[in-house]
MARMIMI-559276 format. One record per residue: residue number from 0; y, z, x of N, C-alpha, C in turn. Coordinates in Angstrom, 1 decimal. Each point is the difference from the previous one (the first is absolute). Layout:
// MARMIMI-559276
<node nr="NUM" n_yy="Y" n_zz="Z" n_xx="X" ca_yy="Y" ca_zz="Z" ca_xx="X" c_yy="Y" c_zz="Z" c_xx="X"/>
...
//
This chain:
// MARMIMI-559276
<node nr="0" n_yy="-0.9" n_zz="0.1" n_xx="0.8" ca_yy="0.9" ca_zz="0.0" ca_xx="-0.7" c_yy="1.4" c_zz="0.0" c_xx="1.1"/>
<node nr="1" n_yy="-0.1" n_zz="0.4" n_xx="0.5" ca_yy="1.1" ca_zz="0.6" ca_xx="1.1" c_yy="0.0" c_zz="-1.5" c_xx="0.8"/>
<node nr="2" n_yy="-0.7" n_zz="-1.3" n_xx="0.0" ca_yy="0.1" ca_zz="-0.9" ca_xx="0.4" c_yy="0.5" c_zz="-1.2" c_xx="-0.5"/>
<node nr="3" n_yy="-0.5" n_zz="0.3" n_xx="-1.4" ca_yy="1.2" ca_zz="-0.7" ca_xx="-1.4" c_yy="1.3" c_zz="0.5" c_xx="0.0"/>
<node nr="4" n_yy="0.4" n_zz="1.3" n_xx="0.5" ca_yy="1.4" ca_zz="0.2" ca_xx="-0.4" c_yy="0.9" c_zz="-0.3" c_xx="1.0"/>
<node nr="5" n_yy="-0.5" n_zz="-0.3" n_xx="1.4" ca_yy="0.5" ca_zz="-0.1" ca_xx="0.8" c_yy="0.1" c_zz="-1.5" c_xx="0.0"/>
<node nr="6" n_yy="-0.9" n_zz="-0.7" n_xx="-0.5" ca_yy="0.5" ca_zz="-1.5" ca_xx="-0.2" c_yy="0.6" c_zz="-0.3" c_xx="-1.5"/>
<node nr="7" n_yy="0.2" n_zz="0.7" n_xx="-0.6" ca_yy="1.2" ca_zz="0.1" ca_xx="-1.2" c_yy="1.6" c_zz="0.5" c_xx="0.5"/>
<node nr="8" n_yy="-0.2" n_zz="1.0" n_xx="1.0" ca_yy="1.2" ca_zz="0.0" ca_xx="0.6" c_yy="0.6" c_zz="-0.8" c_xx="0.7"/>
<node nr="9" n_yy="-0.9" n_zz="-0.7" n_xx="0.5" ca_yy="1.0" ca_zz="-1.5" ca_xx="1.1" c_yy="0.3" c_zz="-0.9" c_xx="-1.2"/>
<node nr="10" n_yy="-0.8" n_zz="-0.4" n_xx="-0.8" ca_yy="0.3" ca_zz="-1.0" ca_xx="-1.0" c_yy="0.7" c_zz="0.2" c_xx="-0.6"/>
<node nr="11" n_yy="0.7" n_zz="1.6" n_xx="-0.7" ca_yy="1.4" ca_zz="0.7" ca_xx="-0.3" c_yy="1.1" c_zz="-0.2" c_xx="0.8"/>
<node nr="12" n_yy="-0.2" n_zz="-0.3" n_xx="1.3" ca_yy="0.8" ca_zz="0.3" ca_xx="0.9" c_yy="0.4" c_zz="-1.2" c_xx="0.3"/>
<node nr="13" n_yy="-0.7" n_zz="-1.2" n_xx="0.1" ca_yy="0.1" ca_zz="-1.6" ca_xx="-0.2" c_yy="1.1" c_zz="-0.1" c_xx="-1.1"/>
<node nr="14" n_yy="-0.5" n_zz="0.2" n_xx="-1.3" ca_yy="1.0" ca_zz="-0.2" ca_xx="-1.0" c_yy="1.3" c_zz="0.4" c_xx="0.2"/>
<node nr="15" n_yy="-0.1" n_zz="0.9" n_xx="0.6" ca_yy="1.3" ca_zz="0.9" ca_xx="-0.1" c_yy="0.7" c_zz="-1.2" c_xx="0.5"/>
<node nr="16" n_yy="-0.5" n_zz="-0.4" n_xx="1.6" ca_yy="0.9" ca_zz="-1.1" ca_xx="1.0" c_yy="0.3" c_zz="-0.8" c_xx="-0.6"/>
<node nr="17" n_yy="-0.6" n_zz="-0.8" n_xx="-1.0" ca_yy="0.2" ca_zz="-1.3" ca_xx="-0.6" c_yy="0.9" c_zz="0.4" c_xx="-0.7"/>
<node nr="18" n_yy="-0.1" n_zz="1.0" n_xx="-0.3" ca_yy="1.6" ca_zz="0.0" ca_xx="-2.0" c_yy="0.7" c_zz="0.7" c_xx="1.3"/>
<node nr="19" n_yy="0.3" n_zz="0.6" n_xx="0.5" ca_yy="1.3" ca_zz="-0.3" ca_xx="0.9" c_yy="0.6" c_zz="-1.0" c_xx="0.8"/>
<node nr="20" n_yy="-1.0" n_zz="-1.1" n_xx="-0.1" ca_yy="0.7" ca_zz="-0.7" ca_xx="1.1" c_yy="0.3" c_zz="-1.3" c_xx="-1.4"/>
<node nr="21" n_yy="-0.4" n_zz="0.3" n_xx="-0.8" ca_yy="0.4" ca_zz="-1.0" ca_xx="-1.1" c_yy="1.4" c_zz="0.8" c_xx="-0.6"/>
<node nr="22" n_yy="0.8" n_zz="1.2" n_xx="0.1" ca_yy="0.6" ca_zz="0.4" ca_xx="-0.9" c_yy="1.8" c_zz="-0.2" c_xx="1.4"/>
<node nr="23" n_yy="-0.6" n_zz="0.4" n_xx="1.1" ca_yy="1.0" ca_zz="-0.1" ca_xx="1.1" c_yy="-0.5" c_zz="-0.8" c_xx="1.3"/>
<node nr="24" n_yy="0.1" n_zz="-1.2" n_xx="0.4" ca_yy="-0.8" ca_zz="-0.4" ca_xx="0.6" c_yy="0.4" c_zz="0.7" c_xx="1.8"/>
<node nr="25" n_yy="1.4" n_zz="-0.3" n_xx="0.1" ca_yy="0.5" ca_zz="0.4" ca_xx="1.0" c_yy="-0.4" c_zz="2.1" c_xx="0.8"/>
<node nr="26" n_yy="0.5" n_zz="0.4" n_xx="-1.0" ca_yy="-0.3" ca_zz="1.5" ca_xx="-0.2" c_yy="-1.5" c_zz="0.4" c_xx="0.3"/>
<node nr="27" n_yy="-0.9" n_zz="-0.7" n_xx="-0.8" ca_yy="-1.2" ca_zz="-0.2" ca_xx="0.3" c_yy="-0.7" c_zz="0.4" c_xx="1.0"/>
<node nr="28" n_yy="0.0" n_zz="-1.3" n_xx="0.9" ca_yy="-0.4" ca_zz="0.0" ca_xx="0.9" c_yy="0.1" c_zz="0.8" c_xx="1.1"/>
<node nr="29" n_yy="1.7" n_zz="0.7" n_xx="0.0" ca_yy="-0.1" ca_zz="1.4" ca_xx="1.0" c_yy="-1.1" c_zz="0.6" c_xx="-0.2"/>
<node nr="30" n_yy="0.0" n_zz="0.6" n_xx="-2.2" ca_yy="-1.0" ca_zz="0.8" ca_xx="0.0" c_yy="-1.3" c_zz="0.1" c_xx="0.3"/>
<node nr="31" n_yy="-0.4" n_zz="-1.7" n_xx="-0.4" ca_yy="-1.2" ca_zz="0.1" ca_xx="0.7" c_yy="-0.7" c_zz="-0.2" c_xx="0.9"/>
<node nr="32" n_yy="1.3" n_zz="-0.1" n_xx="0.9" ca_yy="-0.2" ca_zz="-0.2" ca_xx="2.0" c_yy="-0.3" c_zz="1.3" c_xx="-0.3"/>
<node nr="33" n_yy="0.9" n_zz="1.2" n_xx="-0.1" ca_yy="-0.2" ca_zz="1.3" ca_xx="0.5" c_yy="-1.4" c_zz="0.7" c_xx="-0.7"/>
<node nr="34" n_yy="-0.4" n_zz="-0.2" n_xx="-1.0" ca_yy="-1.6" ca_zz="-0.1" ca_xx="-1.0" c_yy="-0.5" c_zz="-0.3" c_xx="1.2"/>
<node nr="35" n_yy="-0.3" n_zz="-1.4" n_xx="0.2" ca_yy="-1.5" ca_zz="-0.3" ca_xx="0.9" c_yy="0.1" c_zz="0.4" c_xx="1.2"/>
<node nr="36" n_yy="1.2" n_zz="0.3" n_xx="0.9" ca_yy="0.1" ca_zz="0.5" ca_xx="0.7" c_yy="-0.7" c_zz="1.7" c_xx="0.0"/>
<node nr="37" n_yy="0.8" n_zz="0.8" n_xx="-0.8" ca_yy="-1.2" ca_zz="1.0" ca_xx="-0.1" c_yy="-1.6" c_zz="0.0" c_xx="-0.5"/>
<node nr="38" n_yy="-0.2" n_zz="-0.4" n_xx="-0.5" ca_yy="-1.4" ca_zz="-0.8" ca_xx="-0.2" c_yy="-0.7" c_zz="-0.5" c_xx="0.9"/>
<node nr="39" n_yy="0.9" n_zz="-0.5" n_xx="1.1" ca_yy="-1.0" ca_zz="-0.5" ca_xx="1.3" c_yy="-0.3" c_zz="1.4" c_xx="1.0"/>
<node nr="40" n_yy="0.8" n_zz="1.0" n_xx="-0.4" ca_yy="-0.2" ca_zz="1.3" ca_xx="0.6" c_yy="-0.9" c_zz="0.5" c_xx="-0.4"/>
<node nr="41" n_yy="-0.5" n_zz="-0.8" n_xx="-1.1" ca_yy="-0.9" ca_zz="1.8" ca_xx="-0.6" c_yy="0.9" c_zz="0.6" c_xx="-0.8"/>
<node nr="42" n_yy="1.3" n_zz="-0.4" n_xx="-0.4" ca_yy="0.4" ca_zz="1.0" ca_xx="-1.3" c_yy="1.1" c_zz="-0.2" c_xx="-1.0"/>
<node nr="43" n_yy="-0.9" n_zz="-0.5" n_xx="-1.0" ca_yy="0.8" ca_zz="-0.4" ca_xx="-1.3" c_yy="0.1" c_zz="1.3" c_xx="-0.8"/>
<node nr="44" n_yy="1.4" n_zz="-0.3" n_xx="-0.7" ca_yy="0.4" ca_zz="1.1" ca_xx="-0.5" c_yy="-0.6" c_zz="0.7" c_xx="-1.4"/>
<node nr="45" n_yy="-0.7" n_zz="-0.9" n_xx="-0.7" ca_yy="-1.1" ca_zz="0.4" ca_xx="-1.0" c_yy="-0.7" c_zz="1.0" c_xx="0.8"/>
<node nr="46" n_yy="-0.3" n_zz="-0.2" n_xx="1.3" ca_yy="-1.4" ca_zz="1.1" ca_xx="0.7" c_yy="0.3" c_zz="1.3" c_xx="0.1"/>
<node nr="47" n_yy="1.4" n_zz="-0.6" n_xx="0.4" ca_yy="0.9" ca_zz="1.8" ca_xx="0.3" c_yy="0.3" c_zz="0.8" c_xx="-1.3"/>
<node nr="48" n_yy="0.5" n_zz="-0.5" n_xx="-0.7" ca_yy="0.4" ca_zz="0.5" ca_xx="-1.2" c_yy="-0.2" c_zz="0.8" c_xx="-0.8"/>
<node nr="49" n_yy="-1.9" n_zz="0.0" n_xx="0.1" ca_yy="-1.0" ca_zz="1.0" ca_xx="-0.8" c_yy="0.4" c_zz="1.5" c_xx="1.0"/>
<node nr="50" n_yy="0.0" n_zz="-0.5" n_xx="1.0" ca_yy="-0.4" ca_zz="1.6" ca_xx="0.7" c_yy="1.2" c_zz="1.2" c_xx="-0.1"/>
<node nr="51" n_yy="0.9" n_zz="-0.4" n_xx="-0.3" ca_yy="1.0" ca_zz="1.1" ca_xx="-0.5" c_yy="0.5" c_zz="0.2" c_xx="-1.2"/>
<node nr="52" n_yy="-0.4" n_zz="0.7" n_xx="-0.7" ca_yy="-0.2" ca_zz="0.2" ca_xx="-1.5" c_yy="1.6" c_zz="0.1" c_xx="-0.6"/>
<node nr="53" n_yy="0.8" n_zz="1.5" n_xx="0.7" ca_yy="1.5" ca_zz="-0.2" ca_xx="-0.3" c_yy="0.7" c_zz="1.0" c_xx="0.8"/>
<node nr="54" n_yy="0.5" n_zz="0.2" n_xx="0.4" ca_yy="1.1" ca_zz="1.3" ca_xx="0.9" c_yy="0.0" c_zz="0.8" c_xx="-0.8"/>
<node nr="55" n_yy="-0.8" n_zz="1.6" n_xx="0.3" ca_yy="-0.1" ca_zz="1.6" ca_xx="-0.5" c_yy="1.6" c_zz="0.4" c_xx="0.0"/>
<node nr="56" n_yy="0.7" n_zz="-0.2" n_xx="-0.9" ca_yy="1.1" ca_zz="0.8" ca_xx="0.0" c_yy="0.1" c_zz="1.1" c_xx="-0.4"/>
<node nr="57" n_yy="0.3" n_zz="1.1" n_xx="1.0" ca_yy="0.1" ca_zz="1.3" ca_xx="-0.5" c_yy="0.7" c_zz="0.6" c_xx="1.2"/>
<node nr="58" n_yy="0.2" n_zz="1.2" n_xx="-1.0" ca_yy="1.2" ca_zz="1.1" ca_xx="1.1" c_yy="-0.6" c_zz="-0.4" c_xx="1.7"/>
<node nr="59" n_yy="-1.2" n_zz="0.6" n_xx="0.2" ca_yy="-1.1" ca_zz="0.2" ca_xx="1.0" c_yy="1.0" c_zz="-1.7" c_xx="1.0"/>
<node nr="60" n_yy="-0.7" n_zz="-0.8" n_xx="-1.2" ca_yy="-0.1" ca_zz="-1.6" ca_xx="1.0" c_yy="1.6" c_zz="-0.2" c_xx="0.5"/>
<node nr="61" n_yy="1.0" n_zz="0.1" n_xx="-0.9" ca_yy="1.8" ca_zz="0.1" ca_xx="0.1" c_yy="0.2" c_zz="1.0" c_xx="1.4"/>
<node nr="62" n_yy="-0.5" n_zz="0.6" n_xx="0.1" ca_yy="0.0" ca_zz="1.4" ca_xx="1.3" c_yy="-0.2" c_zz="-0.7" c_xx="1.5"/>
<node nr="63" n_yy="-1.4" n_zz="-0.8" n_xx="-0.5" ca_yy="-1.2" ca_zz="-0.4" ca_xx="1.3" c_yy="1.0" c_zz="-1.0" c_xx="0.4"/>
<node nr="64" n_yy="0.6" n_zz="-0.8" n_xx="-1.4" ca_yy="0.9" ca_zz="-1.8" ca_xx="0.4" c_yy="1.1" c_zz="0.7" c_xx="1.0"/>
<node nr="65" n_yy="1.0" n_zz="1.0" n_xx="0.0" ca_yy="0.6" ca_zz="0.5" ca_xx="0.9" c_yy="-0.9" c_zz="0.3" c_xx="1.2"/>
<node nr="66" n_yy="-0.7" n_zz="-0.3" n_xx="0.6" ca_yy="-0.9" ca_zz="0.0" ca_xx="1.2" c_yy="-0.6" c_zz="-1.2" c_xx="0.2"/>
<node nr="67" n_yy="0.1" n_zz="-0.8" n_xx="-0.7" ca_yy="-0.3" ca_zz="-1.2" ca_xx="0.5" c_yy="-1.5" c_zz="-0.1" c_xx="-0.8"/>
<node nr="68" n_yy="-0.8" n_zz="0.3" n_xx="-0.7" ca_yy="-1.1" ca_zz="0.3" ca_xx="-0.2" c_yy="-0.1" c_zz="-0.2" c_xx="-1.4"/>
<node nr="69" n_yy="-0.3" n_zz="-1.5" n_xx="-0.6" ca_yy="0.1" ca_zz="-0.2" ca_xx="-1.4" c_yy="-2.2" c_zz="0.3" c_xx="-0.8"/>
<node nr="70" n_yy="0.6" n_zz="-0.1" n_xx="-1.1" ca_yy="-1.7" ca_zz="0.4" ca_xx="-0.9" c_yy="0.2" c_zz="-1.0" c_xx="-0.4"/>
<node nr="71" n_yy="-1.5" n_zz="-0.5" n_xx="-0.5" ca_yy="-0.3" ca_zz="-1.5" ca_xx="-1.0" c_yy="-1.6" c_zz="0.6" c_xx="-0.5"/>
<node nr="72" n_yy="0.0" n_zz="-0.1" n_xx="-1.6" ca_yy="-1.6" ca_zz="-0.3" ca_xx="0.1" c_yy="-0.5" c_zz="-1.0" c_xx="-0.1"/>
<node nr="73" n_yy="-1.1" n_zz="0.1" n_xx="0.5" ca_yy="-0.7" ca_zz="-1.0" ca_xx="0.7" c_yy="-1.4" c_zz="-0.6" c_xx="-0.8"/>
<node nr="74" n_yy="-0.6" n_zz="-1.0" n_xx="0.1" ca_yy="-1.2" ca_zz="0.2" ca_xx="-0.6" c_yy="-0.9" c_zz="0.4" c_xx="0.7"/>
<node nr="75" n_yy="-1.5" n_zz="0.5" n_xx="-0.5" ca_yy="-1.2" ca_zz="0.9" ca_xx="0.5" c_yy="-0.8" c_zz="-0.6" c_xx="1.0"/>
<node nr="76" n_yy="-0.1" n_zz="-1.8" n_xx="0.3" ca_yy="-0.7" ca_zz="-0.2" ca_xx="1.0" c_yy="1.1" c_zz="-0.5" c_xx="1.2"/>
<node nr="77" n_yy="0.8" n_zz="0.7" n_xx="0.1" ca_yy="0.8" ca_zz="-0.4" ca_xx="0.9" c_yy="0.1" c_zz="0.7" c_xx="1.2"/>
<node nr="78" n_yy="0.1" n_zz="-0.7" n_xx="1.4" ca_yy="0.1" ca_zz="1.2" ca_xx="1.1" c_yy="1.5" c_zz="-0.2" c_xx="0.5"/>
<node nr="79" n_yy="0.1" n_zz="0.3" n_xx="1.5" ca_yy="1.3" ca_zz="0.4" ca_xx="0.3" c_yy="0.9" c_zz="-1.5" c_xx="0.4"/>
<node nr="80" n_yy="-1.2" n_zz="-0.9" n_xx="1.2" ca_yy="0.5" ca_zz="-1.1" ca_xx="0.2" c_yy="0.7" c_zz="-0.8" c_xx="-1.1"/>
<node nr="81" n_yy="-1.1" n_zz="-0.2" n_xx="-1.3" ca_yy="0.4" ca_zz="-0.3" ca_xx="-1.0" c_yy="1.8" c_zz="0.6" c_xx="-0.6"/>
<node nr="82" n_yy="-0.3" n_zz="0.4" n_xx="-0.1" ca_yy="1.3" ca_zz="0.7" ca_xx="-0.7" c_yy="1.1" c_zz="-0.1" c_xx="0.7"/>
<node nr="83" n_yy="0.4" n_zz="0.2" n_xx="1.7" ca_yy="1.1" ca_zz="-0.2" ca_xx="1.3" c_yy="0.2" c_zz="-1.6" c_xx="-0.1"/>
<node nr="84" n_yy="-1.3" n_zz="-1.0" n_xx="-0.4" ca_yy="0.4" ca_zz="-1.5" ca_xx="-0.1" c_yy="0.7" c_zz="0.1" c_xx="-1.5"/>
<node nr="85" n_yy="-0.1" n_zz="0.6" n_xx="-0.9" ca_yy="0.4" ca_zz="-0.2" ca_xx="-1.4" c_yy="1.4" c_zz="0.2" c_xx="-0.1"/>
<node nr="86" n_yy="0.5" n_zz="1.0" n_xx="0.9" ca_yy="1.6" ca_zz="0.8" ca_xx="0.3" c_yy="0.8" c_zz="-0.9" c_xx="0.8"/>
<node nr="87" n_yy="-1.2" n_zz="-0.8" n_xx="1.0" ca_yy="1.0" ca_zz="-0.5" ca_xx="1.0" c_yy="1.0" c_zz="-1.3" c_xx="-0.9"/>
<node nr="88" n_yy="-1.3" n_zz="-0.5" n_xx="-0.5" ca_yy="0.4" ca_zz="-1.5" ca_xx="-0.9" c_yy="0.4" c_zz="0.1" c_xx="-1.3"/>
<node nr="89" n_yy="0.2" n_zz="0.5" n_xx="-0.9" ca_yy="0.7" ca_zz="0.5" ca_xx="-1.5" c_yy="1.3" c_zz="0.4" c_xx="0.6"/>
<node nr="90" n_yy="0.0" n_zz="1.3" n_xx="1.1" ca_yy="1.6" ca_zz="0.6" ca_xx="0.0" c_yy="0.7" c_zz="-0.5" c_xx="1.0"/>
<node nr="91" n_yy="-0.5" n_zz="-0.2" n_xx="1.0" ca_yy="0.3" ca_zz="-1.2" ca_xx="1.3" c_yy="0.4" c_zz="1.2" c_xx="0.5"/>
<node nr="92" n_yy="-0.9" n_zz="1.5" n_xx="0.3" ca_yy="0.4" ca_zz="0.8" ca_xx="1.6" c_yy="-1.2" c_zz="-0.2" c_xx="0.3"/>
<node nr="93" n_yy="0.4" n_zz="1.4" n_xx="0.9" ca_yy="-1.6" ca_zz="0.2" ca_xx="1.5" c_yy="-0.3" c_zz="0.9" c_xx="-0.3"/>
<node nr="94" n_yy="-1.2" n_zz="0.5" n_xx="-1.0" ca_yy="-0.8" ca_zz="1.3" ca_xx="0.3" c_yy="-0.4" c_zz="0.4" c_xx="1.3"/>
<node nr="95" n_yy="0.5" n_zz="1.0" n_xx="0.0" ca_yy="-0.9" ca_zz="0.4" ca_xx="1.7" c_yy="-0.7" c_zz="0.9" c_xx="0.0"/>
<node nr="96" n_yy="-0.5" n_zz="1.0" n_xx="-1.8" ca_yy="-1.5" ca_zz="0.6" ca_xx="0.2" c_yy="0.6" c_zz="0.3" c_xx="-2.1"/>
<node nr="97" n_yy="-1.8" n_zz="-0.1" n_xx="0.3" ca_yy="-0.3" ca_zz="0.4" ca_xx="-2.0" c_yy="-1.2" c_zz="0.9" c_xx="-0.2"/>
<node nr="98" n_yy="0.2" n_zz="0.7" n_xx="-0.6" ca_yy="-1.1" ca_zz="1.1" ca_xx="-0.3" c_yy="0.1" c_zz="0.0" c_xx="-1.6"/>
<node nr="99" n_yy="-1.0" n_zz="0.5" n_xx="-0.5" ca_yy="-1.3" ca_zz="0.0" ca_xx="-1.4" c_yy="-0.4" c_zz="1.1" c_xx="-0.2"/>
<node nr="100" n_yy="0.6" n_zz="0.2" n_xx="-1.3" ca_yy="-0.1" ca_zz="1.3" ca_xx="-0.9" c_yy="-1.1" c_zz="-0.5" c_xx="-1.0"/>
<node nr="101" n_yy="-1.1" n_zz="0.2" n_xx="-0.6" ca_yy="-0.3" ca_zz="-0.1" ca_xx="-0.8" c_yy="-0.5" c_zz="1.1" c_xx="-1.0"/>
<node nr="102" n_yy="0.9" n_zz="-0.1" n_xx="-0.9" ca_yy="-0.3" ca_zz="1.6" ca_xx="-1.4" c_yy="-1.1" c_zz="-0.6" c_xx="-1.0"/>
<node nr="103" n_yy="-0.7" n_zz="1.0" n_xx="-0.2" ca_yy="-1.0" ca_zz="0.0" ca_xx="-0.8" c_yy="0.7" c_zz="0.1" c_xx="-1.2"/>
<node nr="104" n_yy="-1.2" n_zz="-0.5" n_xx="-0.8" ca_yy="0.4" ca_zz="0.2" ca_xx="-1.9" c_yy="-0.1" c_zz="1.5" c_xx="-0.5"/>
<node nr="105" n_yy="1.1" n_zz="0.5" n_xx="-0.5" ca_yy="-0.3" ca_zz="1.7" ca_xx="-0.3" c_yy="-0.3" c_zz="-0.4" c_xx="-1.9"/>
<node nr="106" n_yy="-1.4" n_zz="0.7" n_xx="-0.1" ca_yy="-0.2" ca_zz="0.6" ca_xx="-1.3" c_yy="1.3" c_zz="0.8" c_xx="-0.4"/>
<node nr="107" n_yy="0.0" n_zz="-0.8" n_xx="-1.4" ca_yy="1.5" ca_zz="0.6" ca_xx="-1.0" c_yy="0.1" c_zz="0.6" c_xx="-1.5"/>
<node nr="108" n_yy="0.4" n_zz="0.8" n_xx="-0.6" ca_yy="0.2" ca_zz="0.3" ca_xx="-1.0" c_yy="1.1" c_zz="-0.5" c_xx="-1.0"/>
<node nr="109" n_yy="-0.9" n_zz="-1.0" n_xx="-0.9" ca_yy="1.3" ca_zz="-0.8" ca_xx="-0.7" c_yy="0.0" c_zz="0.3" c_xx="-1.6"/>
<node nr="110" n_yy="0.5" n_zz="0.5" n_xx="-0.6" ca_yy="-0.1" ca_zz="0.3" ca_xx="-1.6" c_yy="-1.4" c_zz="0.6" c_xx="-0.2"/>
<node nr="111" n_yy="-0.6" n_zz="1.2" n_xx="0.9" ca_yy="-1.1" ca_zz="0.5" ca_xx="-0.4" c_yy="-1.3" c_zz="-0.9" c_xx="0.4"/>
<node nr="112" n_yy="-0.1" n_zz="-1.1" n_xx="0.5" ca_yy="-1.2" ca_zz="-0.7" ca_xx="0.5" c_yy="0.7" c_zz="-0.6" c_xx="1.6"/>
<node nr="113" n_yy="-1.2" n_zz="-0.3" n_xx="0.7" ca_yy="-0.3" ca_zz="0.2" ca_xx="1.7" c_yy="0.7" c_zz="-1.5" c_xx="-0.1"/>
<node nr="114" n_yy="0.4" n_zz="-0.3" n_xx="1.5" ca_yy="0.8" ca_zz="-0.9" ca_xx="-0.2" c_yy="0.0" c_zz="-0.5" c_xx="2.4"/>
<node nr="115" n_yy="-0.1" n_zz="-0.7" n_xx="0.0" ca_yy="0.7" ca_zz="0.0" ca_xx="1.1" c_yy="1.1" c_zz="-0.7" c_xx="0.5"/>
<node nr="116" n_yy="0.8" n_zz="0.5" n_xx="1.5" ca_yy="1.1" ca_zz="-0.7" ca_xx="0.2" c_yy="-0.6" c_zz="-0.7" c_xx="1.2"/>
<node nr="117" n_yy="0.3" n_zz="-1.7" n_xx="0.0" ca_yy="-0.1" ca_zz="-0.4" ca_xx="1.2" c_yy="0.3" c_zz="-0.2" c_xx="1.1"/>
<node nr="118" n_yy="-0.8" n_zz="0.0" n_xx="1.0" ca_yy="0.2" ca_zz="0.1" ca_xx="1.6" c_yy="0.5" c_zz="-0.8" c_xx="0.7"/>
<node nr="119" n_yy="0.7" n_zz="-0.6" n_xx="0.5" ca_yy="0.8" ca_zz="-1.1" ca_xx="0.4" c_yy="-0.1" c_zz="0.6" c_xx="2.0"/>
<node nr="120" n_yy="0.3" n_zz="-1.7" n_xx="1.0" ca_yy="-0.6" ca_zz="0.5" ca_xx="0.9" c_yy="1.8" c_zz="-0.2" c_xx="0.6"/>
<node nr="121" n_yy="0.6" n_zz="0.7" n_xx="0.7" ca_yy="1.6" ca_zz="0.0" ca_xx="0.8" c_yy="0.1" c_zz="-0.7" c_xx="1.6"/>
<node nr="122" n_yy="0.7" n_zz="-0.6" n_xx="0.0" ca_yy="-0.3" ca_zz="-0.8" ca_xx="1.5" c_yy="1.8" c_zz="0.6" c_xx="0.1"/>
<node nr="123" n_yy="0.0" n_zz="0.9" n_xx="1.3" ca_yy="1.4" ca_zz="0.3" ca_xx="0.5" c_yy="0.3" c_zz="-0.7" c_xx="1.1"/>
<node nr="124" n_yy="0.6" n_zz="-1.0" n_xx="0.4" ca_yy="0.5" ca_zz="-1.0" ca_xx="0.5" c_yy="1.2" c_zz="1.2" c_xx="1.2"/>
<node nr="125" n_yy="-0.2" n_zz="-0.5" n_xx="0.8" ca_yy="1.2" ca_zz="0.5" ca_xx="1.1" c_yy="1.0" c_zz="-1.4" c_xx="0.6"/>
<node nr="126" n_yy="0.9" n_zz="-0.2" n_xx="0.1" ca_yy="0.5" ca_zz="-1.4" ca_xx="0.1" c_yy="1.1" c_zz="0.1" c_xx="1.8"/>
<node nr="127" n_yy="-0.4" n_zz="-0.9" n_xx="0.5" ca_yy="1.0" ca_zz="-0.1" ca_xx="1.0" c_yy="1.4" c_zz="0.8" c_xx="-0.2"/>
<node nr="128" n_yy="0.7" n_zz="0.8" n_xx="1.4" ca_yy="1.5" ca_zz="0.2" ca_xx="-0.2" c_yy="0.6" c_zz="-0.8" c_xx="-0.7"/>
<node nr="129" n_yy="0.7" n_zz="0.1" n_xx="-0.7" ca_yy="1.2" ca_zz="-1.6" ca_xx="-0.2" c_yy="-0.4" c_zz="-0.8" c_xx="-1.5"/>
<node nr="130" n_yy="-1.2" n_zz="-0.3" n_xx="0.0" ca_yy="-0.7" ca_zz="-0.4" ca_xx="-0.8" c_yy="0.2" c_zz="1.2" c_xx="-1.9"/>
<node nr="131" n_yy="0.2" n_zz="-0.9" n_xx="-1.0" ca_yy="0.3" ca_zz="1.3" ca_xx="-0.9" c_yy="-0.7" c_zz="-1.2" c_xx="-1.1"/>
<node nr="132" n_yy="-0.4" n_zz="0.4" n_xx="-1.4" ca_yy="-0.3" ca_zz="-0.6" ca_xx="-0.9" c_yy="0.7" c_zz="0.8" c_xx="-1.3"/>
<node nr="133" n_yy="0.7" n_zz="-1.1" n_xx="-1.0" ca_yy="0.7" ca_zz="0.5" ca_xx="-1.1" c_yy="-0.9" c_zz="0.1" c_xx="-0.8"/>
<node nr="134" n_yy="-0.7" n_zz="1.2" n_xx="-1.0" ca_yy="-0.5" ca_zz="-0.5" ca_xx="-1.0" c_yy="0.2" c_zz="0.2" c_xx="-1.0"/>
<node nr="135" n_yy="1.6" n_zz="0.8" n_xx="-0.5" ca_yy="0.9" ca_zz="-0.2" ca_xx="-1.0" c_yy="1.2" c_zz="-0.3" c_xx="0.3"/>
//
């Protein structure tokens, strides 16, 4: 099934390129050439977009952001090099260190019934001095 999914990604990527070329030929060529150069390096924007789920915005994360460390919720099956590459490509910054925290799902009592609070996987990404990510 994964092979079929990868083939469909490539087909949809090529369809988007053709649609862009029809709409604005001059601007599209620059965009397509940029995407093709990323594809040659083995980096497609769609491949990295699923790694970072969302920025984790809390009071503690804001305090860490002052120290040049940003917190993201990430997919369960990712590792540190993938997260560093995704942050570098999507935000245009250079990560120095990536730490990962797995928060387990917790049982909670809601309206007299047992339920579970979903667990998350957080990545704390420390950037090089001078780099900054504007989340809000």
